[in-house]
N, C-alpha and C positions, 0 to 999 in steps of 0.2 A: 286495442281492439279486441271486444267480446269474441269467443271463440264462437262460432253458426253452430245451432245445435243441430241434430236430426232424432228425429222424433218419431216413433212405432207407433202407430194408431191401431188401436184395437176396438172395432165392432163388433157388441155382442146382443146376439137378440135369442132369448131363451137360453140365455147360458152358454151357448154356443158362438164361437166367431167366426164372424158373417163378413159376407161382401158382395156388395153393389157394383153395380155400372147407373149412373146418374141419377143416386138412388132410389134405383128400380130392379127385378132378377137377383134379389136378393137369395145368394147361398150362402148355405152351412158349408165351414170350411177345416174346422178342427176346435183347439179346445182353447179359450184365450188364457188360462192359467199356464199349460205348457210353452204355450207362444210366449207369454212375457217370461219366463224366466229363460227362454232359448235366446230373445236380444238381450235380454240384460246380459246375459253371460257372453255373448258377441260384442257387448260395447257399446250396445244403444246410447245415449244420452237422456232419453225422458218416455215414458211412457203416456198413453191418454188413452182411456176405457170411455167409450161410450154406448153408451144401454140405448141403442138407437131407436127400440118401439115404446121406450118407457111413457114420453111425451104422449103418442099417438094412440096407447093403448090409455092413456088415465091412470097411470099405475106408479108408485115408486119403484126405484132404483132396487135392480139385486144387490144388496149387502153384502150377501155372503161370497158372490164372485171377486166383489171387491175387495173382502177381506183375504181371502183367497190368492188373488194377485200382489195385494201387499207384502204377502208372507215371503214373497218367492223372490223379489226384488228391492236394491237397496239404492235405486236412484229416484228421482224426479218424479212424481207416480199422480197423473191428475183424471178427473174423474165427473163427466157430463150425462145427462139425461137424464129426466123427472125431478130434479131438483128446482123445486116450487119455492122453498123456505129456508131461513134461516137455520132452520131445527134442522132439515134434510142436508144441507153443505155442512153442518155440526157433526152429523151422524157418518159423512161418509167422511169428515177427516178423522172423528175415530175411529173409523175402520183401517187407515192406514196410508188414506190418499195426501199429500201435498197441498194439492190445488183443485178447487172445483172449477167445474166448465158449466156456466149457464148461457143459455139458449131460449128456448120456447115461453118460456116463462119470465124470462125478464123482457121481453119483447110485452109482454101481455102486461106485464111490470114492474118498469123500470126501476123502481125506487128496491126491487129487490139487489139490485147491485151496491147499491150504495149502504142497503141493510147489511150485508153478505160480508161488505168490504170493513164496513165500523167494526164489525164482529170478530172478520178473522186475519183482516188485515187486506189492503191491495195485492199485496205478494201471494196471496194465494186464492184471487180471484181470475179465473177467464171468461171472457167472452166470447163464447163462438158465436159466427153467424155463420148461418148457411146462404148463399148469394147466388141470384141468377140472372144472366145477362138480358137486361130486356129492351136495350135502347132509352137515349134522351128523353125526357116527356119534363113537364112542367112538375109532378110529382115524385120521377125522378131522376134528375138531373145530373147526377154522375153516370146513368145509365144501365146503372145495377139494382134490382131490389130484392129485399131483405125474404125469406122463407123460411117456416115455422113447421112443427109437428114433423120434421123427418123428410122436410120437402114437400109436404103436401100441400101446406097454406101459404098463398102467396098473400103478404101484407098491407103491400104499394107503400113500405116505406124506402128510402132512399138509402142507399148499403151506406157511402161516406156520413151521410149523415149522422147516422145510428153508430157507426164507428167513433165517431168525435165523441157522440152524447156518454157513450159507453166508455170514453176515456175520461169525461166530465163527471161519473158517477162514480169512478171510484175503481173500474177494469185495473188490472195491474199488466194483463195482456192479451191481444186477442186471438183469435183463430179466423182467418178467412179462407171458406172453404167455398169453392166453385162447384156448384153442381154440376155447371157443363163441362166442367174438365173430370168430375167424378169419375175415377175406377176406368178411366180413358187409356192412360198411360201413356197419353199423346202430350205429357208435358203443363206444367202448371199456366194458369191463367194470371200471364205477367201486368199484363195490363193494369185488373184489378186489385194485384196484390201490391203492386205499384204506388200506384194512387194515394190506399191505405194510408200503406207505410209513410208516402210522405207528406201526410196531413194529421199523422197523431206522433205523440212523443212516448210511447210505450211500445215495447216491443210485440211485432207482426209475426205471427206464425201461418205460413202459406199450407193451405191444405188443397188435395184433387189435382190429379191428373201426374204425380210423381209416377214415371216408368222408366227411367234410364239416369245413371249420374251426370249426364248432359241437361236434365232439366232443372237437378238440385241448383247446380253451376248457377243456371240462367235464371232462377228464382232469387238466390240467394244474393247474387251481383246484381243482373237486369232490373228485377223485381224488388234488391232492397228490404228482403223479410230477413226476420232475424235466426229463424228456425223453418225447417220445410220438414212436414208431417210425410210418412210413407207408410204404404200401408201393404198392395199387391206385392211389389219388386221385394219384398219381406215374406209375406204369404206365402209366395209360388217359388219362391228360392232363385227367382231370374239374376241375382244380386247377389253378395258376400256382401253384409256391411262393412267391414276390411276394404275392400275394393272400391265402393262409395266412398268412404273417407278418404284413402290415397289417392284417390281422381281429384276431390276436392281437395286436398293436399297439393298436388304439384301441380294446381292452377290455380294455386295462390288464396285459395281461402282459408280459413284460421279454422281449424275443426280439432275436436279432443282426438288423438289417434287412439285405435285399440291397440 
């Protein structure tokens, strides 16, 4: 069995590390470059950098911040936000990122996933999905809907159908981010994560709601996630990464120990 990964999430707004709850009340909380270096030194498995207002502001990602973060870490590093073309994704790769995250632009133009996969390889393409619980309906039989532009725009698209299509188009991984759980620190959306994981054949990264080691254990076992994204519990110093990994290891989850 492959080791389960713990991934630190760096949401960046105007060059500052930021955090929100359910995509609102966003606050600046620090320097993303310093945070990336700290988490790398403490033994995080991967990092993901999201420019959270690039799509809603209709601007390019802040490539200078990407370059600064990449210069400080020597682990897999993924970047998303405002990537609308193969050229955008190539620039991010050249700035030091190993993977690119596509989200809003891929919903508008699904072919983007296939084009980037053909250019950079599926292993470099992560489809990020921001998901809202809406209840089952003819349009959303799974009970979950895709939203875009940093949670601002509802699409009417069914989350499970989009996950399957993303895999078919060439995405190498999926980030399943629950808007309902985002920033709450009350636990991941297990039902959503497990549903996606059981219906695709590529790694699923759970996102939104991680507030304690128990939550990671639940989503990596019951939720069948291959990796868990964490933010608040690291940013606010509530748990040490070493303690989180030791907790998971003792409960039988294979992780890369610090």
